[in-house]
N, C-alpha and C positions, 0 to 999 in steps of 0.2 A: 408751854408745858411740854416736856419730853414724853414720848410714847412709853407706855408701860411694857417692860420686858416680861415675857412669859416663857416658862420652860416647856417646850414641846419635845416629843420623842426625836424629832429631827434636829433639835438644838434650841438654844436660847435666842429668841427674836421677838419682835412685836407681832401682834395679832395680824396686822395688815401685811407684814412681810411674809408670814406663814401662808396666808390665803393666796397672795400673789405668786409664791414659789411652789406651794405644795397642794393647793386645792384644785380639784377637778371642776367643781361647780358650787354654787351658793344657792340657798333656798330661804324663802320667807314662808313661815307656817304659823298656824294658830293651834293651840292645844285645847283639848276638851276640858270643860270646867270640872269634870269629874276627876281629872288627874291631880287637881289641887285639893280635893275633898278629904276631910279628916273626920271619919265616922265617930270617933270618941268625942271630939270637940262638938260635933253636931248633936249627938245624943244628950249632952249635958245642957243644951239650950232649951228654952221654951219656944212656943210656936212663932211669935213675932221675931225673936232672935234668929230662928232657923231661916225664916224668909229673908232677913237682911243678910245672913251669912251666904245663902245661895246667890243672892243678887250681887254681892261683892265678888264671889268666885266667878260668876259669869262675866262680870266686867273685866276682871283680871285676865280671863281666858280669851277675851276678844282682842287683846293687844297682840300685834305680830311679834314673833320671835324669829331669830335669824341663825342659820348654821351653814357651815362650809363642809363639804364632803371631800374626803381624801381621795387620792387617785384610786380608781377601781371601786369606789364606794365601799372601802374597807372600814370606814368609820367616819365620824363627823365631830366637829368642835362647834360649840355655840359661839357666835360672834356678835359684835355690836352692830347697830344700824349703820353707823358711819363706815365701818369696814365693809359691810354688805354693799353700800352705795359705791364705795371706792372700787370694789371688785367688779361691779356692773360697768363702771366707767372704763375699767381696764380691759373689758371684753371677756371676762370669765363667764362661762355658761351659767344661766339662771334657770333653775328648775321651777316649774309652775306648780 
């Protein structure tokens, strides 16, 4: 399967090509479960549904996400785990 082409400000290329040519560093991070929280949806639920909703959000937030920072930390792009692993193998700086 051919890699998917994406339109970046630097041109059209694959995600991995962009990271290898334009990224300064890559990072794995987790988000707070509150960033996924929808107050309106939560308020429409009863008690047991609210508990299940919170549990599902906490499980979703526990998964790692990956991003690549542009030169000078001017911005970042979310990337896939495969691209993150490829960048690590190629020696791009990893932020802890």
